[in-house]
Structures are given as C-alpha cells and as structure tokens.
C-alpha positions as CSV (number, residue, x, y, z in Angstrom):
1,M,17.5,11.2,5.5
2,A,18.3,13.5,2.5
3,S,20.3,16.6,3.2
4,L,20.6,19.9,1.4
5,N,23.5,20.0,-0.9
6,S,26.1,22.4,0.5
7,F,27.2,23.6,-3.0
8,A,23.6,24.4,-3.8
9,V,23.2,26.3,-0.6
10,L,26.4,28.3,-1.3
11,E,25.3,29.0,-4.8
12,W,22.0,30.2,-3.6
13,I,23.6,32.6,-1.0
14,R,25.8,34.0,-3.8
15,K,22.8,34.7,-6.0
16,M,20.9,36.2,-3.1
17,Q,23.3,39.1,-3.1
18,D,22.9,39.9,-6.8
19,V,19.1,39.7,-7.4
20,D,16.0,41.5,-6.2
21,Q,13.6,40.0,-3.7
22,I,11.3,38.2,-6.1
23,D,14.3,36.3,-7.6
24,F,15.5,35.5,-4.1
25,L,12.2,34.0,-3.2
26,R,12.0,32.0,-6.4
27,E,15.6,30.6,-5.9
28,L,14.6,29.7,-2.3
29,M,11.5,27.9,-3.5
30,Q,13.5,26.0,-6.1
31,L,16.1,24.9,-3.6
32,V,13.6,23.7,-1.0
33,T,11.3,22.1,-3.5
34,Q,14.1,20.2,-5.1
35,F,15.2,19.0,-1.7
36,L,11.7,17.7,-0.9
37,I,11.5,15.9,-4.3
38,D,14.9,14.2,-3.8
39,A,13.9,13.2,-0.2
40,E,10.7,11.6,-1.5
41,A,12.6,9.8,-4.3
42,A,15.1,8.5,-1.8
43,E,12.3,7.1,0.4
44,K,10.7,5.3,-2.5
45,I,14.1,3.9,-3.7
46,G,15.1,2.9,-0.2
47,A,18.5,4.6,-0.4
48,E,20.2,8.0,-0.8
49,R,22.4,8.7,-3.8
50,Y,25.5,6.5,-3.8
51,E,24.3,4.7,-0.7
52,R,24.3,0.9,-0.3
53,T,21.4,-0.4,1.8
54,E,19.5,-3.7,2.0
55,S,16.2,-1.8,1.7
56,R,17.0,-0.5,-1.8
57,V,14.3,-1.6,-4.3
58,T,15.5,0.1,-7.5
59,Q,18.2,2.5,-8.9
60,R,18.2,6.0,-10.1
61,N,18.4,6.5,-13.9
62,G,19.1,10.2,-14.4
63,Y,16.7,13.1,-14.3
64,R,14.0,14.7,-16.5
65,S,13.4,18.5,-16.4
66,R,10.1,19.9,-15.2
67,A,9.1,23.5,-15.4
68,W,6.9,24.4,-12.4
69,D,4.7,27.5,-12.8
70,T,4.2,29.3,-9.5
71,R,3.2,32.8,-8.4
72,L,6.8,33.6,-8.0
73,G,7.6,32.6,-11.6
74,T,8.6,29.5,-13.4
75,V,10.9,27.2,-11.4
76,D,13.1,24.6,-13.1
77,L,13.1,21.3,-11.3
78,K,14.7,17.9,-11.8
79,I,12.5,14.8,-11.4
80,P,14.5,11.6,-10.7
81,K,13.9,8.8,-13.1
82,L,14.0,5.1,-11.9
83,R,15.2,2.0,-13.7
84,Q,12.1,0.0,-12.5
85,G,8.8,1.7,-11.9
86,S,7.9,5.4,-12.0
87,F,8.1,8.3,-9.7
88,F,6.2,11.6,-9.6
89,P,6.6,13.9,-6.6
90,S,3.4,14.5,-4.6
91,I,4.2,18.2,-4.2
92,L,3.7,18.6,-8.0
93,E,0.1,17.8,-8.4
94,P,-1.0,18.0,-12.1
95,R,-2.5,21.4,-12.9
96,R,-6.2,21.7,-12.6
97,R,-8.2,21.5,-15.8
98,A,-9.4,25.1,-15.5
99,E,-5.9,26.4,-14.9
100,Q,-4.8,24.7,-18.1
101,A,-7.7,26.2,-20.0
102,L,-7.0,29.6,-18.6
103,A,-3.3,29.4,-19.7
104,S,-4.3,28.1,-23.2
105,V,-6.9,30.9,-23.7
106,I,-4.4,33.6,-22.7
107,Q,-1.7,32.1,-24.9
108,E,-4.2,31.6,-27.8
109,A,-4.7,35.4,-27.7
110,Y,-1.1,35.7,-28.9
111,V,-1.8,33.5,-31.8
112,K,-5.0,35.4,-32.7
113,G,-3.2,38.8,-32.4
114,V,-5.6,40.1,-29.8
115,S,-4.4,42.8,-27.3
116,T,-0.9,41.6,-27.3
117,R,0.5,44.0,-24.7
118,K,-2.4,43.3,-22.3
119,V,-2.1,39.6,-22.8
120,D,1.6,39.7,-22.1
121,D,0.9,41.4,-18.8
122,L,-1.6,38.7,-17.9
123,V,0.9,36.0,-18.7
124,R,3.5,37.6,-16.5
125,A,0.9,38.0,-13.7
126,L,0.4,34.3,-13.8
127,G,4.1,33.8,-13.4
128,L,4.5,32.1,-16.8
129,D,7.6,32.4,-19.0
130,G,5.8,31.7,-22.2
131,I,4.7,28.8,-24.2
132,S,5.2,27.7,-27.9
133,K,2.4,27.8,-30.4
134,S,2.6,24.0,-30.8
135,E,2.1,23.6,-27.0
136,V,-0.9,25.9,-27.1
137,S,-2.4,23.9,-29.9
138,R,-1.8,20.6,-28.0
139,L,-3.3,22.0,-24.8
140,C,-6.3,23.3,-26.6
141,Q,-7.0,20.1,-28.4
142,L,-6.8,18.1,-25.2
143,I,-9.0,20.4,-23.2
144,D,-11.5,20.9,-26.0
145,E,-12.1,17.2,-26.3
146,E,-12.6,16.8,-22.6
147,V,-15.0,19.7,-22.5
148,R,-16.9,18.4,-25.5
149,Q,-17.4,15.1,-23.9
150,F,-18.6,16.7,-20.7
151,K,-20.9,19.1,-22.6
152,E,-22.5,16.4,-24.7
153,R,-22.7,13.6,-22.0
154,P,-26.1,11.9,-21.6
155,L,-28.3,12.9,-18.7
156,E,-29.4,9.6,-17.2
157,R,-31.2,10.7,-14.1
158,E,-34.4,12.5,-13.3
159,Y,-33.9,16.2,-12.3
160,P,-36.9,17.5,-10.3
161,Y,-35.2,20.9,-9.8
162,V,-33.5,22.9,-12.5
163,W,-31.9,26.4,-12.3
164,L,-31.2,28.5,-15.4
165,D,-29.2,31.8,-15.7
166,A,-26.8,33.6,-18.0
167,T,-23.6,35.6,-17.8
168,F,-22.1,37.8,-20.4
169,P,-18.4,37.6,-21.3
170,K,-16.9,39.9,-24.0
171,V,-15.9,38.1,-27.2
172,R,-14.1,39.3,-30.3
173,E,-16.0,38.2,-33.4
174,G,-16.4,39.6,-36.8
175,G,-13.8,42.3,-36.2
176,R,-15.6,43.8,-33.2
177,V,-16.0,43.1,-29.5
178,Q,-19.4,42.1,-28.2
179,S,-21.0,40.7,-25.1
180,M,-22.3,37.2,-25.7
181,A,-24.7,35.1,-23.6
182,L,-23.1,32.2,-21.7
183,V,-26.2,30.2,-20.5
184,I,-25.8,27.6,-17.7
185,A,-28.2,25.0,-16.3
186,I,-27.7,23.1,-13.0
187,G,-30.0,20.6,-11.5
188,V,-30.7,18.3,-8.5
189,T,-31.2,14.6,-9.1
190,D,-34.0,12.6,-7.7
191,T,-31.6,11.4,-5.0
192,G,-30.5,14.9,-4.0
193,E,-27.1,15.4,-5.7
194,R,-26.3,18.6,-7.6
195,E,-25.0,18.5,-11.2
196,V,-24.1,20.9,-14.0
197,L,-26.5,19.9,-16.7
198,G,-25.2,22.0,-19.6
199,F,-24.0,25.3,-21.0
200,D,-23.7,27.1,-24.3
201,V,-22.7,30.4,-25.9
202,G,-24.8,32.5,-28.2
203,T,-24.9,36.0,-29.6
204,S,-27.9,37.1,-27.4
205,E,-30.1,35.8,-24.6
206,D,-33.3,35.6,-26.7
207,G,-36.1,33.1,-26.7
208,A,-34.9,31.2,-29.7
209,F,-31.5,30.6,-28.2
210,W,-33.0,29.5,-24.8
211,S,-35.4,27.2,-26.7
212,D,-32.5,25.5,-28.6
213,F,-30.5,25.1,-25.4
214,L,-33.4,23.5,-23.5
215,R,-34.2,21.2,-26.4
216,S,-30.5,20.1,-26.4
217,L,-30.9,19.2,-22.7
218,K,-34.0,17.2,-23.4
219,A,-32.3,15.4,-26.3
220,R,-29.5,14.4,-23.9
221,G,-32.1,12.9,-21.5
222,L,-33.3,15.7,-19.2
223,R,-36.6,14.5,-17.7
224,G,-38.7,14.5,-14.5
225,V,-38.5,18.3,-14.1
226,R,-40.9,19.6,-11.4
227,L,-39.7,23.1,-10.9
228,V,-37.6,25.5,-13.0
229,V,-36.0,28.5,-11.2
230,S,-35.0,31.6,-13.2
231,D,-35.4,35.3,-13.5
232,A,-38.3,36.8,-15.4
233,H,-36.6,37.2,-18.7
234,A,-39.4,37.0,-21.3
235,G,-37.6,34.8,-23.8
236,L,-36.5,32.4,-21.1
237,R,-39.9,32.2,-19.6
238,Q,-41.5,31.4,-23.1
239,A,-38.8,28.8,-23.8
240,I,-39.5,27.0,-20.5
241,S,-43.3,26.9,-21.2
242,E,-42.7,25.6,-24.7
243,V,-39.9,23.0,-24.1
244,L,-40.3,21.9,-20.4
245,T,-44.0,21.2,-20.5
246,G,-45.5,20.1,-17.2
247,A,-42.8,21.9,-15.2
248,T,-43.7,24.8,-12.9
249,W,-41.8,28.0,-13.2
250,Q,-40.5,29.6,-10.1
251,R,-39.7,33.3,-10.5
252,C,-36.6,34.1,-8.5
253,K,-37.6,35.7,-5.1
254,V,-34.5,37.9,-5.0
255,H,-35.0,39.3,-8.5
256,T,-38.7,39.9,-7.8
257,I,-37.9,41.9,-4.6
258,R,-35.4,44.0,-6.6
259,N,-37.9,44.7,-9.3
260,V,-40.5,45.8,-6.7
261,L,-38.0,48.0,-4.9
262,S,-36.9,49.7,-8.2
263,Q,-40.3,51.5,-8.1
264,V,-39.8,52.6,-4.5
265,P,-37.9,55.8,-3.4
266,K,-34.5,54.9,-2.0
267,R,-35.2,56.2,1.4
268,E,-38.2,53.9,1.7
269,Q,-36.7,50.7,0.2
270,S,-35.4,49.2,3.5
271,M,-38.8,49.5,5.1
272,V,-40.7,48.1,2.1
273,A,-38.2,45.2,1.7
274,S,-38.7,44.2,5.4
275,I,-42.5,44.1,4.9
276,I,-42.2,42.1,1.7
277,R,-40.0,39.5,3.3
278,T,-42.8,38.7,5.8
279,I,-44.6,37.0,2.9
280,F,-41.8,34.4,2.6
281,T,-41.7,33.5,6.3
282,Q,-45.2,32.1,6.3
283,P,-45.6,28.4,7.1
284,T,-47.8,27.5,4.1
285,Q,-48.4,28.6,0.6
286,E,-52.0,29.8,1.4
287,A,-50.8,31.8,4.3
288,A,-48.1,33.4,2.1
289,R,-50.8,34.3,-0.5
290,E,-52.9,36.0,2.2
291,Q,-49.9,37.9,3.5
292,L,-49.0,39.1,0.0
293,R,-52.5,40.4,-0.5
294,R,-52.3,42.2,2.8
295,V,-49.0,43.8,1.9
296,V,-50.3,44.9,-1.4
297,A,-53.4,46.4,0.2
298,E,-51.3,48.2,2.8
299,L,-48.8,49.7,0.4
300,R,-50.7,50.3,-2.8
301,G,-51.6,53.8,-1.9
302,R,-48.0,54.9,-1.5
303,F,-46.3,52.7,-4.1
304,P,-48.9,51.7,-6.7
305,K,-46.4,50.6,-9.4
306,A,-44.4,48.5,-7.0
307,M,-47.5,46.8,-5.7
308,D,-48.7,46.1,-9.3
309,I,-45.4,44.2,-9.9
310,L,-45.8,42.3,-6.6
311,E,-49.4,41.4,-7.2
312,A,-48.7,40.2,-10.7
313,A,-45.9,37.9,-9.5
314,E,-48.0,36.2,-6.8
315,E,-48.5,32.8,-8.6
316,D,-44.9,32.6,-9.9
317,V,-42.9,33.8,-6.9
318,L,-44.7,31.5,-4.4
319,A,-44.7,28.4,-6.6
320,F,-41.9,26.9,-4.5
321,M,-44.2,26.6,-1.5
322,A,-46.1,23.7,-3.1
323,L,-43.0,21.5,-2.7
324,P,-41.3,20.0,0.5
325,I,-40.5,22.7,3.1
326,E,-37.0,21.3,3.5
327,H,-36.2,22.6,0.0
328,W,-37.7,26.1,0.2
329,R,-34.6,28.0,1.1
330,Q,-32.7,26.7,-2.0
331,I,-35.5,26.6,-4.6
332,C,-37.0,30.0,-4.0
333,S,-34.3,31.8,-5.9
334,T,-31.4,31.5,-8.4
335,N,-28.9,32.0,-5.6
336,P,-27.4,28.5,-6.0
337,L,-26.5,29.3,-9.6
338,E,-25.6,33.0,-8.9
339,R,-22.8,31.8,-6.6
340,L,-21.4,29.6,-9.4
341,N,-21.8,32.6,-11.9
342,R,-19.8,34.8,-9.6
343,E,-16.9,32.3,-9.5
344,M,-17.2,32.0,-13.3
345,R,-16.9,35.8,-13.7
346,R,-14.0,36.1,-11.3
347,R,-11.9,33.6,-13.2
348,M,-13.0,34.7,-16.7
349,D,-12.3,38.4,-15.9
350,V,-8.6,37.5,-16.0
351,V,-8.9,37.1,-19.7
352,G,-11.0,40.3,-20.3
353,I,-11.8,39.9,-24.0
354,F,-11.9,36.3,-25.4
355,P,-10.4,35.9,-28.9
356,N,-13.3,33.7,-30.1
357,R,-16.3,31.6,-28.9
358,A,-14.3,28.4,-28.7
359,S,-12.1,30.0,-26.0
360,V,-15.2,30.9,-23.9
361,V,-16.5,27.3,-24.2
362,R,-13.1,26.0,-23.3
363,L,-12.6,28.0,-20.1
364,A,-16.2,27.9,-19.0
365,G,-16.5,24.2,-19.7
366,A,-13.3,23.4,-17.7
367,I,-14.6,25.5,-14.7
368,L,-18.0,23.9,-14.8
369,Q,-16.6,20.4,-15.1
370,E,-14.4,21.0,-12.0
371,Q,-17.5,22.2,-10.1
372,H,-19.6,19.3,-11.3
373,E,-16.9,16.8,-10.1
374,E,-16.7,18.5,-6.7
375,W,-20.4,18.2,-6.3
376,L,-20.3,14.5,-7.1
377,V,-18.0,13.8,-4.2
378,S,-19.6,16.2,-1.7
379,R,-22.6,15.7,0.5
380,R,-26.1,15.6,-1.0
381,Y,-27.7,19.0,-1.5
382,F,-31.1,17.6,-0.3
383,S,-31.5,14.5,1.9
384,L,-32.9,11.3,0.5
385,E,-35.8,11.5,3.0
386,S,-36.8,15.0,1.8
387,M,-36.5,13.9,-1.9
388,A,-38.7,10.9,-1.2
389,K,-41.5,13.4,-0.5
390,L,-41.6,14.3,-4.2
391,K,-42.5,10.7,-5.1
392,P,-44.2,9.1,-2.1
393,N,-45.3,6.1,-4.2
394,R,-41.8,5.2,-5.3
395,P,-40.8,2.4,-3.0
396,L,-37.1,2.3,-3.8
397,L,-36.5,6.0,-3.0
398,A,-38.5,5.7,0.2
399,A,-36.5,2.6,1.3
400,E,-33.2,4.5,0.6
401,A,-34.5,7.3,2.8
402,M,-35.2,4.9,5.6
403,L,-31.7,3.5,5.3
404,Q,-30.2,7.0,5.6
405,K,-31.8,7.5,9.1
C-alpha cells in the first residue's frame, strides 16, 4: 500500500504556516490527490516504487505534468508514465464539453478585448491561472467542430411532439451590445425518447428567422410531427403553420394563464387562476371545452378583457387533449423546454456579454449536446405503450409495447 511521503508532509506543514487558508487548502488537495494517483498507479503496476514483486507487470517511466483546475485554484500534479501500456488516474476525469466551452469563451474575450477586467474576475472565480492564445484557439477549434457536427446531424426518427422556445443572451456585434435570439427545439421520438433537435442564433425572434430555423430542421429529416408546443409569439405561430404543415399547434397552458391574469387585478389573480385551472382537470377535451365556456360566462362581467383572451385561446390551449392522456401533463406547456432554458441561462450568465455569435453557438451547443447525451441514456420520457396509441395500426411499435409489459 502506498504511503504519504514524509518529506512532502513536512514541506506541506512548513507552507501551512506561511500562507492564507485558501493556499493551505489547495496544498492539502494537491498532497492528497497526488497520493491517490500514486496509489492507483502502484496497483496497476503491481509494485510500489523501488519494490520488487512477482506481481509487477510493467515499470515506471518518469512523470508528465498535469495542471488540474479546481475551485481552490490550479493544482500541479504528476501523472506516472509506464514503459508498457498507459495510465490515467480515475480521479481526473476529462473536463466536460460545456466546461471546456465556457473556459474557451471566457478566454476568447481576452483575445477580442472585451471587458478585460470583468473577464479577469470571471477567470479567477473559476480558479484558472490563465491560458495562452494558442491554447484558446486549439480548444475553440476542437469544440466548434464537435458542436457543428451535433448541430447539423441528420434527424433519422419521427418526432410526434416538438417544443420550441427562445432565450436571449447579450452579444457584442457591430461595436455595440445587443440581445440576440437563441432558439431551441427539442422533441420526443416515436419510441418515447427525448432529443435536442436543433438550435440557432439570430438578431431577433421574428417570423422569418423562425421559418428558416424550422426549414433547416425539415431539411435534416424532421418528420412525423403531430403537435408543436410553444408560446403565442406571432412570428413563431406563422412559421409553424407555414413550415410544419399538418401539425397541430398547442399554445402553452402556463403562458395562456399568465396572459389572462395580466388583465386581472392583483388581489383577484389567485382566485381567477384557481377557477381557470379547473378547465385542465377535466377528463376529456369536450368536458374541458364546456368548463372553459362556463368559466368565461361566470367571469366575463368582472373581467371582460381577461375572458376575451381565454375564449380566443380555446382551440389552441386545449389541443393537447386530443392525444393520449398519459402525455397530457408534459405536452400542455413548454415546461420541459423551460427547465432546459433555465439551466442554459444559469451557465451562460457566467459570461455576461458574449464577444461574438460564434461564442454563443459554442457554449450553447456544448450544453445542449451534454443534455442530449444524458437523455439518450436515461429512461424514456413516454412509455412505448403510450406512444403506440399515436399509431395503433403500426404493428412493430405495438409489439414493442407488449414486450415492455
């Protein structure tokens, strides 16, 4: 069993008396981590340093330096090299794609000359000691190519359900800072798995941009769309009707309720919201329609503008009820995509102002690719049995549903 080097411990104790607490913790982390790395290497080699054993399978061949970026700062480690085979310590998992993208975006801001003092604070907050311009360029090229392949990959499945939404990062372009539209599409396959379908960045969330985005999804193979869930943005709604012909539009239930309540005095909003929610607890679409009309008739006298909004939304806000009841909770609103957007904003807010559009695509694409891969290995969003109800005449899907039972 490997043991802590006594000279290393004495040196650490000496340093402990001369540095502040954060350096003390970093030195301790370096000492313990190096011990774990050496112990794992000894186990793989079958012998400690300078030890003769029958279980030895190879020999050490020096070390290579490795800088490990942590919340306590950058820790310098030594990774043992072997004469035969290779060794990489399990404690040093490769950095996640989004973390690499975040680091390269922040460092790229140095190169672009954007908010240098602020970016310096961000770099130090991440515990990084800095990175050369050539390393930034290499990182960016690597990540950009991976993101491009993910962004342009063919869509080879059918996607009965699609969610669309946008978020608005701040980007420096043309000598000024402006909010740009980062549009995202996610979908559920005909066998119930979630996927990130695509994303893009544009100057504004207008109808033309949405139309181009949806056409790009169709060009990559998007098909079989039964329901598209989004808010009531006029340009988006028009683009859906023009590009995704044959698909039903579901107006987000949450956004609709908010729009209705915006025309209700604040002291009355809780009561009105409770009454409106009774519409969506009905067992069938027809019963929900009848309840909506009763609610409109009951409240029109007190809140005429609010009830006009609710009455006009009847067809679109209840569209989800024509589909399997097992899916209602997820397909009635954009909440599945809103959760993803919140995570996107949380991680993109670290940057604040992006130096260019490419940096937005880089970081957003890396985050979305990570989420996409997590969904691929997680449980199905909808069961095979419930998805089979969308196509009762498809024998293969029905057989798969029976096997799932």
